[in-house]
Steps between C-alpha positions, in 0.01 A plus 500: 500500500334310784730329749481124513498323835552130555529292813747218557310194620808282558649643817320524832503880511331527156620854426320720248749623240438811290669453165701805384376711208594329174670810362756477783586136423727352235385221272540169683543645849344277765326562832531254787320459831689702764452221758547165325678620181249325274468632143179702464516694172712604203477834316481489120533778245436381145625762257386300198141480621398867529736554795270300726606470863354241734569286805520124467398362838511158657180310420239538773311177429611141522321215323519149649458279197415181689201652684411789267528739797608861449674671791476880489752752644786252471783597537413870464185705533423794273382788723461773236 
């Protein structure tokens, strides 16, 4: 399985975080930014849905309703 990399866009250092392999994580385990301790992703393992494993990540777009503007890479950036 391909490794997933995300980048925290909240703290000044903006570290790139490589998420662990899903088979090493328990259902509901979370990953936080090592610098600012912001939540980045949660591992899920759904046994009832064909044993599907996936990462739920913080949304990387922000929609400003008043202006209709979409801000990308906020507050994380998906690297791969």
